[in-house]
MIVO-376978 format. One record per residue: y, z negated, x of N, C-alpha, C, CB in turn; residue number from 1; residue in three letters. Coordinates in Angstrom, 1 decimal. Glycine has a CB too. Layout:
BEGIN
- n.yy  n.zz  n.xx  ca.yy  ca.zz  ca.xx  c.yy  c.zz  c.xx  cb.yy  cb.zz  cb.xx  n  res
- Y  Z  X  Y  Z  X  Y  Z  X  Y  Z  X  NUM  ALA
...
***
This chain:
BEGIN
- n.yy  n.zz  n.xx  ca.yy  ca.zz  ca.xx  c.yy  c.zz  c.xx  cb.yy  cb.zz  cb.xx  n  res
- -1.2  0.0  0.9  0.0  0.0  0.0  1.2  0.0  0.9  0.0  -1.2  -1.0  1  MET
- 2.2  0.8  0.5  3.4  0.9  1.3  4.3  -0.4  1.1  4.2  2.1  0.9  2  GLU
- 5.1  -0.7  2.1  5.9  -1.9  2.0  6.8  -1.9  0.8  6.8  -2.0  3.3  3  ALA
- 7.4  -0.8  0.4  8.3  -0.8  -0.8  7.5  -1.1  -2.1  9.0  0.5  -0.9  4  LEU
- 6.3  -0.6  -2.2  5.5  -0.9  -3.4  5.2  -2.4  -3.4  4.2  -0.1  -3.4  5  GLU
- 4.8  -2.9  -2.3  4.5  -4.4  -2.2  5.8  -5.2  -2.5  3.9  -4.7  -0.9  6  ALA
- 6.9  -4.7  -2.0  8.2  -5.4  -2.2  8.5  -5.5  -3.7  9.3  -4.8  -1.5  7  ALA
- 8.2  -4.4  -4.4  8.5  -4.4  -5.9  7.6  -5.4  -6.6  8.2  -3.0  -6.5  8  LYS
- 6.3  -5.6  -6.2  5.5  -6.6  -6.7  6.1  -8.0  -6.5  4.0  -6.6  -6.2  9  ILE
- 6.6  -8.2  -5.2  7.2  -9.5  -4.9  8.5  -9.7  -5.7  7.6  -9.5  -3.4  10  VAL
- 9.2  -8.6  -6.0  10.4  -8.8  -6.8  10.0  -9.2  -8.2  11.2  -7.4  -6.9  11  GLN
- 9.0  -8.7  -8.8  8.5  -9.1  -10.1  8.1  -10.5  -10.1  7.3  -8.2  -10.6  12  ASP
- 7.4  -11.0  -9.1  7.0  -12.4  -9.0  8.2  -13.3  -8.9  6.1  -12.6  -7.7  13  CYS
- 9.2  -12.9  -8.1  10.4  -13.7  -8.0  11.2  -13.8  -9.3  11.3  -13.2  -6.9  14  LEU
- 11.2  -12.7  -10.1  11.8  -12.7  -11.4  11.1  -13.7  -12.3  11.9  -11.3  -12.0  15  GLU
- 9.7  -13.6  -12.3  8.9  -14.5  -13.1  9.1  -15.9  -12.8  7.4  -14.1  -13.0  16  ASP
- 9.3  -16.2  -11.5  9.4  -17.6  -11.0  10.9  -18.0  -10.8  8.7  -17.8  -9.7  17  LYS
- 11.8  -17.2  -11.3  13.3  -17.5  -11.3  13.8  -17.7  -9.9  13.5  -18.8  -12.1  18  LEU
- 13.3  -16.8  -9.0  13.9  -16.8  -7.6  15.4  -16.4  -7.7  13.1  -15.8  -6.7  19  GLY
- 16.2  -16.9  -6.8  17.6  -16.7  -6.8  18.0  -15.8  -5.6  18.3  -18.0  -6.8  20  GLN
- 19.1  -15.0  -5.9  19.7  -14.2  -4.8  18.7  -13.4  -4.1  20.5  -15.1  -3.9  21  ASP
- 17.9  -12.6  -4.8  16.8  -11.8  -4.2  17.4  -10.6  -3.6  15.8  -11.5  -5.3  22  VAL
- 17.0  -10.3  -2.4  17.4  -9.1  -1.7  16.1  -8.4  -1.1  18.4  -9.3  -0.6  23  ARG
- 16.0  -7.1  -1.2  15.0  -6.4  -0.5  15.7  -5.5  0.5  14.1  -5.5  -1.5  24  ILE
- 15.4  -5.6  1.8  16.1  -4.9  2.8  15.2  -3.9  3.4  16.7  -5.8  3.9  25  LEU
- 15.7  -2.6  3.6  14.9  -1.6  4.3  15.2  -1.7  5.8  15.4  -0.2  3.7  26  ASP
- 14.2  -2.0  6.6  14.3  -2.1  8.0  13.8  -0.9  8.8  13.6  -3.4  8.4  27  LEU
- 13.4  0.1  8.1  13.0  1.3  8.8  14.0  1.8  9.7  12.5  2.4  7.8  28  LYS
- 13.7  2.0  11.0  14.6  2.5  12.0  15.5  1.4  12.6  15.5  3.5  11.3  29  GLY
- 15.5  0.2  12.0  16.2  -0.9  12.6  15.4  -1.9  13.3  17.0  -1.6  11.5  30  LEU
- 14.1  -2.0  13.0  13.2  -3.0  13.5  11.8  -2.4  13.6  13.3  -4.3  12.7  31  SER
- 11.1  -2.9  14.6  9.6  -2.6  14.7  8.8  -3.8  14.2  9.2  -2.2  16.1  32  ASN
- 9.5  -4.8  13.6  8.8  -6.0  13.1  8.2  -5.7  11.8  9.8  -7.2  12.9  33  ILE
- 8.9  -5.0  10.9  8.4  -4.7  9.5  9.3  -3.6  8.9  8.4  -6.0  8.6  34  ALA
- 8.8  -3.0  7.9  9.5  -1.9  7.2  10.5  -2.5  6.2  8.6  -1.0  6.5  35  ASP
- 10.1  -3.7  5.6  10.9  -4.3  4.6  10.9  -5.8  4.7  10.4  -4.0  3.1  36  CYS
- 12.1  -6.4  4.4  12.2  -7.9  4.3  12.5  -8.1  2.8  13.3  -8.5  5.2  37  PHE
- 12.0  -9.2  2.3  12.4  -9.7  1.0  13.0  -11.1  1.3  11.3  -9.8  -0.1  38  VAL
- 14.2  -11.4  0.9  14.8  -12.7  1.1  15.2  -13.2  -0.3  16.1  -12.5  2.0  39  ILE
- 14.8  -14.5  -0.5  15.1  -15.1  -1.8  15.3  -16.6  -1.6  14.0  -14.8  -2.9  40  ALA
- 16.0  -17.2  -2.6  16.2  -18.7  -2.5  15.5  -19.3  -3.7  17.7  -19.0  -2.5  41  SER
- 15.2  -20.6  -3.5  14.7  -21.5  -4.5  15.4  -22.8  -4.6  13.2  -21.7  -4.3  42  GLY
- 15.2  -23.6  -5.6  15.9  -24.8  -5.8  15.4  -26.0  -5.0  15.9  -25.1  -7.3  43  ASN
- 14.1  -26.1  -4.8  13.5  -27.2  -4.2  12.1  -26.9  -3.7  13.4  -28.4  -5.2  44  ASN
- 11.4  -27.9  -3.1  10.1  -27.6  -2.4  9.1  -27.0  -3.4  9.6  -29.0  -1.9  45  VAL
- 9.0  -27.6  -4.6  8.1  -27.1  -5.6  8.4  -25.7  -6.0  8.0  -28.1  -6.8  46  ASN
- 9.6  -25.4  -6.2  10.0  -24.1  -6.6  9.6  -23.0  -5.5  11.5  -24.0  -6.9  47  HIS
- 9.9  -23.4  -4.2  9.6  -22.5  -3.1  8.1  -22.3  -3.0  10.1  -23.0  -1.8  48  LEU
- 7.3  -23.3  -3.2  5.9  -23.2  -3.1  5.3  -22.4  -4.3  5.2  -24.6  -3.1  49  ARG
- 5.9  -22.6  -5.5  5.4  -21.8  -6.6  5.7  -20.3  -6.4  6.1  -22.3  -7.9  50  ALA
- 6.8  -20.0  -5.9  7.1  -18.6  -5.6  6.2  -18.0  -4.6  8.6  -18.4  -5.1  51  MET
- 5.9  -18.8  -3.5  5.0  -18.4  -2.5  3.6  -18.2  -3.0  5.0  -19.4  -1.3  52  SER
- 3.1  -19.1  -3.8  1.8  -19.0  -4.3  1.6  -17.8  -5.2  1.4  -20.3  -5.1  53  ASP
- 2.6  -17.5  -6.1  2.6  -16.4  -7.0  2.6  -15.1  -6.2  3.7  -16.4  -8.0  54  GLU
- 3.5  -15.0  -5.2  3.5  -13.7  -4.4  2.2  -13.5  -3.7  4.7  -13.9  -3.4  55  ILE
- 1.7  -14.5  -3.1  0.4  -14.4  -2.4  -0.7  -13.9  -3.3  0.0  -15.7  -1.6  56  THR
- -0.8  -14.6  -4.5  -1.8  -14.2  -5.5  -1.7  -12.8  -6.0  -1.7  -15.2  -6.7  57  ARG
- -0.5  -12.4  -6.4  -0.3  -11.1  -6.9  -0.5  -10.0  -5.9  1.1  -10.9  -7.5  58  LYS
- -0.1  -10.2  -4.7  -0.3  -9.2  -3.7  -1.8  -9.1  -3.3  0.6  -9.5  -2.4  59  LEU
- -2.5  -10.2  -3.3  -3.9  -10.2  -3.0  -4.6  -9.4  -4.1  -4.4  -11.7  -2.9  60  SER
- -4.3  -9.6  -5.3  -4.9  -8.8  -6.4  -4.6  -7.3  -6.3  -4.3  -9.3  -7.8  61  LEU
- -3.5  -7.0  -5.6  -3.1  -5.6  -5.4  -3.8  -5.1  -4.1  -1.6  -5.4  -5.4  62  ALA
- -4.5  -5.9  -3.4  -5.2  -5.5  -2.2  -4.4  -5.6  -0.9  -5.6  -4.1  -2.3  63  GLY
- -3.3  -6.4  -1.0  -2.4  -6.6  0.2  -2.7  -8.0  0.7  -0.9  -6.5  -0.2  64  VAL
- -3.2  -8.1  1.9  -3.6  -9.4  2.5  -2.5  -10.0  3.2  -4.8  -9.2  3.4  65  LYS
- -2.5  -11.3  3.1  -1.5  -12.2  3.9  -2.1  -12.3  5.3  -1.3  -13.6  3.2  66  LEU
- -1.3  -11.9  6.3  -1.7  -12.0  7.7  -1.4  -13.4  8.2  -0.9  -10.9  8.5  67  HIS
- -0.2  -13.9  7.8  0.2  -15.2  8.4  1.3  -15.8  7.5  0.7  -15.0  9.8  68  HIS
- 1.3  -17.1  7.4  2.4  -17.8  6.7  2.8  -19.0  7.5  2.0  -18.2  5.3  69  SER
- 4.1  -19.4  7.4  4.6  -20.6  8.0  5.6  -21.3  7.1  5.4  -20.2  9.3  70  GLU
- 5.7  -22.6  7.3  6.7  -23.4  6.5  6.3  -23.9  5.2  7.9  -22.6  6.4  71  GLY
- 5.0  -23.6  4.8  4.6  -24.1  3.4  4.7  -25.6  3.3  3.2  -23.6  3.1  72  TYR
- 4.3  -26.3  4.3  4.2  -27.8  4.2  5.6  -28.4  4.0  3.5  -28.4  5.4  73  SER
- 6.6  -27.9  4.8  7.9  -28.4  4.7  8.7  -27.8  3.6  8.7  -28.3  6.0  74  GLY
- 8.4  -26.5  3.3  9.0  -25.7  2.2  10.5  -25.8  2.2  8.4  -26.2  0.9  75  ALA
- 11.2  -25.6  3.3  12.6  -25.3  3.3  12.8  -23.9  3.7  13.4  -26.3  4.3  76  THR
- 11.9  -23.3  4.4  11.8  -21.9  4.7  10.4  -21.5  4.8  12.6  -21.5  6.0  77  TRP
- 9.9  -20.7  3.9  8.5  -20.2  3.9  8.6  -18.7  4.3  7.8  -20.4  2.5  78  ILE
- 7.8  -18.4  5.3  7.7  -17.0  5.8  6.3  -16.5  5.4  7.9  -16.9  7.3  79  LEU
- 6.2  -15.4  4.7  4.9  -14.8  4.3  4.9  -13.4  5.0  4.8  -14.6  2.8  80  LEU
- 3.9  -13.2  5.9  3.8  -12.0  6.7  2.6  -11.2  6.1  3.5  -12.3  8.2  81  ASP
- 3.0  -10.0  5.5  2.1  -9.1  4.9  2.0  -7.8  5.8  2.4  -8.8  3.5  82  PHE
- 2.3  -7.9  7.0  2.3  -6.8  7.9  3.6  -6.0  7.9  1.1  -5.8  7.5  83  GLY
- 3.6  -5.0  7.2  4.9  -4.2  7.1  5.9  -4.7  6.1  4.6  -2.7  6.7  84  ASN
- 5.6  -5.9  5.5  6.5  -6.6  4.6  6.5  -8.0  5.0  6.0  -6.4  3.1  85  LEU
- 7.7  -8.6  5.2  7.9  -10.0  5.5  8.7  -10.6  4.3  8.6  -10.2  6.8  86  LEU
- 8.3  -11.7  3.8  9.0  -12.4  2.7  9.5  -13.7  3.2  8.0  -12.6  1.5  87  VAL
- 10.8  -13.9  3.0  11.5  -15.2  3.5  11.9  -15.9  2.2  12.6  -14.9  4.4  88  HIS
- 11.4  -17.1  2.0  11.8  -17.9  0.9  12.5  -19.1  1.4  10.6  -18.3  0.0  89  LEU
- 13.8  -19.3  1.0  14.6  -20.4  1.6  15.1  -21.3  0.5  15.8  -19.8  2.3  90  PHE
- 15.4  -22.6  0.9  16.3  -23.4  0.1  17.7  -22.9  0.5  16.1  -25.0  0.3  91  ASN
- 18.7  -23.3  -0.3  20.0  -22.8  -0.1  20.6  -23.1  1.3  21.0  -23.3  -1.2  92  LYS
- 20.4  -24.4  1.7  21.0  -24.8  3.0  20.4  -24.0  4.2  20.7  -26.3  3.1  93  GLU
- 19.1  -23.9  4.2  18.4  -23.1  5.3  18.8  -21.7  5.3  16.9  -23.3  5.1  94  GLN
- 19.0  -21.1  4.1  19.4  -19.7  4.0  20.8  -19.5  4.6  19.3  -19.2  2.6  95  ARG
- 21.7  -20.4  4.2  23.0  -20.3  4.8  23.0  -20.6  6.3  23.9  -21.4  4.1  96  ASP
- 22.2  -21.5  6.7  22.2  -21.9  8.2  21.7  -20.7  9.0  21.3  -23.1  8.4  97  PHE
- 20.6  -20.1  8.6  19.9  -19.1  9.4  20.6  -17.7  9.2  18.5  -19.0  9.1  98  TYR
- 21.2  -17.5  8.1  22.0  -16.3  7.9  21.3  -14.9  8.1  23.1  -16.3  8.7  99  GLY
- 20.0  -14.8  7.7  19.3  -13.6  7.8  20.0  -12.4  7.1  17.9  -13.7  7.3  100  LEU
- 20.7  -12.7  6.0  21.4  -11.7  5.3  22.5  -11.1  6.2  22.1  -12.3  4.0  101  ASP
- 23.1  -11.9  7.1  24.1  -11.4  8.0  23.5  -10.7  9.2  25.0  -12.5  8.4  102  HIS
- 22.4  -11.3  9.7  21.7  -10.8  10.9  21.3  -9.4  10.6  20.5  -11.7  11.3  103  VAL
- 20.8  -9.1  9.4  20.3  -7.8  9.1  21.3  -7.0  8.2  18.9  -7.9  8.4  104  TRP
- 22.6  -7.2  8.4  23.6  -6.6  7.6  23.6  -5.1  7.7  24.9  -7.1  7.9  105  SER
- 23.0  -4.5  8.8  22.9  -3.1  8.9  21.8  -2.5  8.0  22.7  -2.7  10.3  106  ASP
- 21.0  -3.3  7.5  19.9  -2.8  6.7  20.3  -2.4  5.3  18.8  -3.9  6.5  107  ALA
- 19.7  -1.4  4.8  20.1  -0.9  3.4  19.4  -1.8  2.4  19.7  0.6  3.2  108  LYS
- 20.2  -2.2  1.4  19.6  -2.9  0.2  18.8  -2.0  -0.6  20.7  -3.7  -0.6  109  ASP
- 17.6  -2.3  -1.0  16.8  -1.5  -1.8  16.8  -1.9  -3.3  15.3  -1.5  -1.3  110  LEU
- 17.4  -3.1  -3.5  17.7  -3.5  -4.9  19.1  -4.0  -5.0  16.6  -4.5  -5.5  111  ILE
***
């Protein structure tokens, strides 16, 4: 499955779980890390974990395997690595602090 197709599944999951300030960034030609980043915010630990669980479940059902994840136990920044798609789920403070939206400001928004 292409990164954009998987990102659309992630977008649907985030809408279902009321993710906030969702962005899908096209990194093709800008990075060799991944083709797409999805960045979203949640209200608290439980909210971030619920979004993470739903994304992992739905992408698994679509045949997209999770390669690696980080941050689930602390749940202030959860990283889900699906190969050509990386999903970053932040609480508001961590998102503001790390500023991935600004770091990748050259990336085209896909939504």
